[in-house]
N, C-alpha and C positions, 0 to 999 in steps of 0.2 A: 143472294143477299146484297151483293156488292151493287148489281144493277138497280135493285130497289132503293138503295142508299143514293146512289147517283140520280135517278130519277126524282127522288124526294127532294134533293138539293137543288135540282133544276126547277122543280115546282115552286120551291121556296124563293129562288132568285126571280123567278117570273112574278111572283106575288109581291115581293118587295119592290120591284120596278114599277108594277101597277100602282101600288099604294103610294110609293114616293111621288110618282107622276100625278096622281090626282088629289094629293094632300090629305088622304083619309086619316082620320084620327088614330087608326091603328098603327099607323107609321111614326106616331110621335115618339120622341126619345124615352119616355117612361115605358110605353108599351113594348118598344123594341127591347129594352133593357129586361123586361120581365120575359119576353119570348127567348132572349139569349140565356137567361137563367134556366128556363125549361129545357132548352136544348143542351146545355152544359150538363144538366141532370142526366140526360139521355146518354152523353158522352161518359159520365161518371159511372153509369151502369155498364156500358160497354167495355170500359177500362177495367172494372172490377172483375167482370166475366173473364176477360183475356188474362188478367193477373192470376186469377184462380186457376186458369189452365196452363199457365206458365209455372206455377209453383212458386215457392219463396226464391226471391232474388237478392243479390247484393244490394246495398244502399245506392242511391243515385250517384253520390259522390265517387263511390268505388267503380262505378260504370264508366264514368267519364275519362278515366285514365290518369292524367298527370298528377302529381303530388304538389301541393301548394306550399310554399315556405310560410311558416307561421308569422314571419316578419312582413308579409304582404300588407299594404295599408288597408286592403279590404279583404283580409283572410277570412272574416266571418261569412262573406258572400262567396268569394273565389272558391273556398274549398268544396263547395257542392258541385263545381263543375259545370255550371249552367252555361258558361260562355267559353268558346275555344277560338283562337285565332290560328288558322292552319295553313299559312302560305298563301298562293295565288290560286285564281281559277283559271279556265282556259283562255280568258281574255287578258290575262296579265293583272288582274285585280286582286287586292288583299281580300282573303275570304274569312269571314267571321261567323261562327255557328252558335246559335242559341237553341238549347234543348229544354223543352217545357217539363219533360219527365225527370230532370234533374233538380227541379225546384222542390223544396221541402214544403210542408204545410206552413201556412201563412204565420202561424204563432211562432214558427221557428226562424223565420226570415224577416228582417226589417225591409220592406219594399222600398223605402226611401233610400236606404243603403244600397239596394239593388240598382236603382236609378242612377246613384252617384257613381257606382262601380262600372255601370255600362258606359257613362260618359267619360270616366277615367280611362277606360280601355279604347273607346272609339277615338278619344283625342289623339291618340298616338298615330292614327291612320286616316282621319277625315281630310287630310290634306292631299291625299292620293285617291284614286278610284278605288272603290271598294264594293264588295257584295256580301249581303247578309242571307243566310240559310236559316229559317225558323222551323225547327221540329215542333209541330202543334201537339203530337200525341203525348198524353200525360198531364195536359193542363186539366185540373179538376176544380170543383168547388172548394176543395179544402186548401188549394195552393195557388189559385189565381189572384192576380193583383185586382183591386176595384177598378171600375170603369173611370172613376175620378183619377186614379193613378195613371191610368192609359192617357187621359186627357193631358194630365200634367206632363207625362213623358213626351207626348207629340209637341206639346208647346216648348219644352226645353230643348228638345233636339231641333234647334233652330236651323237656319239655312246652311250654317257651317257644316253641320251634319248630313243634311238632305242633298246638298249640292253634288257631292261626289259619290253618293250611294247610287249605283247603276241599276242594281236589280235586288229585290226582296223576294226570295223564293219561300213560299209558305207550303210546307210538306205536309201531306195528309189533313187538308183543311176539312172542317165539319161545318154544319149549319151555324153552329156558334160563331165561327169566323166571319161567315158571310153577313150574319146579322150585326155583328160588332162593326163591321165595315160600312154597313149602311148608317149605323148610329153616328159613324164619324165622318160620313161623306161631306156634310155641310162644312167641316173644317179642313178637309184635305184637298190640296190643289189637284187640278186635273194631271198637271206633269208629274206629280209625286204618284198619283194613282196609276200612271202608265209603268212605273217600275214594279209593280206588284205581279208576281207570277205564281199561280197555283199549280203545285205538283202533286199529283195524285198517288204516284208510285215512285219509289226511289231510283228505279231505272231510268226514269225521265231526267235525273239529274246528270247522267253519264255524258249527255251532249254539251254540257255546260262546265262541269267540273272535273277534276281528278278524283274520281270516285273513291279509289283506293286510299286517297289522302284525308277523306272525310273522317271526322269523329262522330260516329253514329252510336248512340246508346243501344246496348242490346234489345231493350224493350221496343225501340222503334223498328229495329230490324224484324223482330219477331211480328209486330203489329202489320208491317208490310208484307210479310209472308202470308199472314192470314188474309189480308186483303186480296193478294194476288190469287191465293187458293179460291177464295170466294168468287173472284172474277171468272177463273177458268172452270170452276165447277169440279176441281180436282186437286192434287198436290201441286204446289207452287213450282214453276219452272226453275231450273238451276240458274243461279246468279253468276255462276262461273264464266269468265270469258274464254272463248276458244283459244287453243295454243297459238301463239304468235307465228307468223310466216317468217322463214329466214329473212334477214335483212338484206337489202340491196348492196351491191358493193359501193354504191355512191351515197348510201344511208348517212345521214348527218344527225337526225333527231331520234332519240330513243335508244341509242347504241352507246357503247362505253368509249371512253377516250382512247383506249388501246386499239380498238376496232378502227376507229377514225383515222388514227395515226398510221396504222398498217395499209389502209387503203388510200392514203394521201402522201405517198412518196416520203414517209416518216417525218412529215411536217409537225414540228412541236405543238403549234397552236391550231386547233381545229379551224377549218375555213370559215365557219359561221362566225366564230369569235372574232377572227382577224379582220373580216370584211365589215362587220357591224361596228366593231370598235374604230376601225380606220374612217369609216363614214362619220361616226359620231364625233371623232376628234376634230373633223374638218367642219362639220355642219350643226353639231348638236350639243357641244359642250357647254354652250351658253344659253340653251333653251330652258325656259323656265319650266320647272317640274318635271324635267326629263327623268324618265323611269318611273314617274308617278302616274301616268295616263295610260289608259287602255286604247286598243286600236280594234277597228271592226274585226270580228273573229274570222270571217271568211278570207279576208286579206291575209291574215296571219297563216291560215291553212293553206292558201295557195302558195305562199312564199316558202312554207315548209316543204311542200310538195316539189316545187322546183329545186330546192337543196337536195332533198332526198333522191331525185332523178338525176342529179348531177348537171342540172341545167344552170345557166348564168342568172344571177339575181342582180337587179339594179335598183339601189335604193333611191337614186336621183329621180327616177320617173315618178316616185310617190311624193316627193317634195315635204316629206313630213318625218322629222327626226324621231318622233315617237314610234315609227314603224320598226326601225332597226332596234330601238331600245327594247321594245316588247320581244323581238325575236331573240335577242341576247338573253333576256330573263328566261323566255321559254326554253331555249336550248339548255341552259343550266338546270331548269326544273325537270327536264324529261331525261337527264342522264340516269341510267339505271342505278348508279352509286354516285352520291353527292360528290361534288369536286374535292371536298375537304375529306372524303371517304367517311365510312362508318367509325373507323377506329378511335378518333379522338372525340366522339361525342360526349362522353361523360366528362372529360377533361375540360371541354369547353363550357359544360354546365356548372362546372366547379368555379369557374372564373370569378363568380360573385364573392367567394371566400377568399380570394387573394388580395393582399393590400395593393393599393392604387400604384404605389411605387414599383411593384414587382410584376405589374400585369403585362407590360411590354415584353419583358424578358420570358414571361410564361408563354405568351402568344408565339413569340419566335421559337421557343422549344416545341411547341405544338406543330407549327408549320414545317419545322426542320424534320420532324418525324414522318412527314408525307412521302410517299413514293415520288421519286425524282421528277416524273412527268407530270403529276399533279401539282408538285410545288412550281414548277415552271409555268403552267397555265394559270395557277392562282396568283403568282407574281405578276404576270401579264395583266390579268384582270384587275387585280387591286391597285397596280400602277396607274392604270387608266382611271379608276374611281377616284384615286388620289387627286389626279389632275382635274376631274369633274368638281371635286370638292373645293379645289383652289379658286373656282368660279362661283362660289355659293352666294356671293353678293348678288349676282345676276340670275343665276339659276335656281336659287333658293334650295340646293341641295347640299347640305353640310354632311360631314361624315356620319352624324347620327341620323339624319333623313335617308342616307344612302343606305346605312345599315338595316334600318326598318325594311327597306325594299329587298336588299340582297341576302340578309342573314338566313332566312329560311329557304333560300335558293341555293346556298352553299353547304348547308348542313341540315341533315334530318336523321332520325333513329332508323335502325335497320328494320323495325317492325313498328306498325302504326305511324302516327303523325307526330308532329311537334306539338307538345302540350302548352298551354297558355303560360305555365310557370317556366317553361324552358326558354320563352321568347326573350326575356330580359338578358340572361347570360349570352345567348346567341348574338343578340344584337350589340352587346357590350363588346364581345369578341370581335365581331365585324368592324365595329367602329374603330376599335384599336388598330385593326389591320390597315384600314383606309387613312386613319389620321396619322399613324406612326409607320407608314409604309417602309420609309428608308431604314428605320431602325429594325423592323420586323425581318425584312429581307436583305439583310447585309452580310450574310455568311457566303463567302466566295465559293466554298465547297458544294453548295447545293444549287447548281444551275446547269442547264444544258447549253448546247453550243449556241451562241449568238443571242441568247435570251436577254442579255443585257443591252442589245443594240436594238431591242423592240421599241423603245421609247427614247 
């Protein structure tokens, strides 16, 4: 069945290319729209067939995870869990997930409000490189926006939004997607078109994203299992990853702070952090958009490999401050436990309910509760980020901008990923750490040897 579907889609692609090339009337917008509706009806039938096989499931909003505060300016849309911002991808880019199956029927959702909510969310991240994952499964006749809405959305997402979008992953595409793409071809630039990547199976995302971090609705997972079973002609292969091999004695990425310290002569600050920070202090602190830009992924992998093998790394040879900046973020993101540990997660989320005048003291109490080593490393990092923020007139990285980049790399829940509703308090907390660094880390009893001499 999967092979037949793929052949059908390839045949459709060839037909559309041929018709677009010769200017046949069949490829007119009206005819393509009619064809798109027909294909969507087929998707509807498949969706209903799979749903009946799944049995009754929780509502879409419940699938999505995070609870949204009723005071959210777009609570009526956000509560459905259609959009999630979940940290960074493997390239150091902010990762945004859109799940069609979480969209309620059109009469229950104001699509103009949805568009405003999308822009409201993206506005927080479009100044840095970002990636979008679009889960197409679950888009139906009953919940899809109109093509006019799509045109309006593409128009309103002007260059500000498109410039730093690096990749748009369309997961589980159908004929409907390909037809709509052809409808919009006359309006879409070739440069933007190159950012589109079709992903037929979830496993294909593993090469680009932290798969465990993704917020994937259960229905999408089941649909993927069904597709893989059809492809193999039998039960789907296990998605579990093989057990990890023991880390090398020189390992730096993906191991605990304790492990790194034990293998590096009890050094308080991990070598990756001390080397990237030292280089950035000298060569990158005034670089515009530092920590916002991504770097070629193979280069990052090569540098990680050097570190893990205990070989020397020279950032001078690259001549690009964004390289060590991405390495620093990657190191934090790949810690088995976040630098802030799992323990204060709920306390940080509660920062929203603390009076502004008490927030610095609250943040100080939270960081004082950290293990001594985590406290020292956090102080080292935040002190550096404070220095970066002091050059914000030049580098455009205010405490707020730095918080948007580092917040989700310093703290995440023990299970699942950071929900969209958790981003605001995490960013507020991180911004306070950076802006009020001296007040937060002013307790002399919470420091290791020589940590006050690092800056």
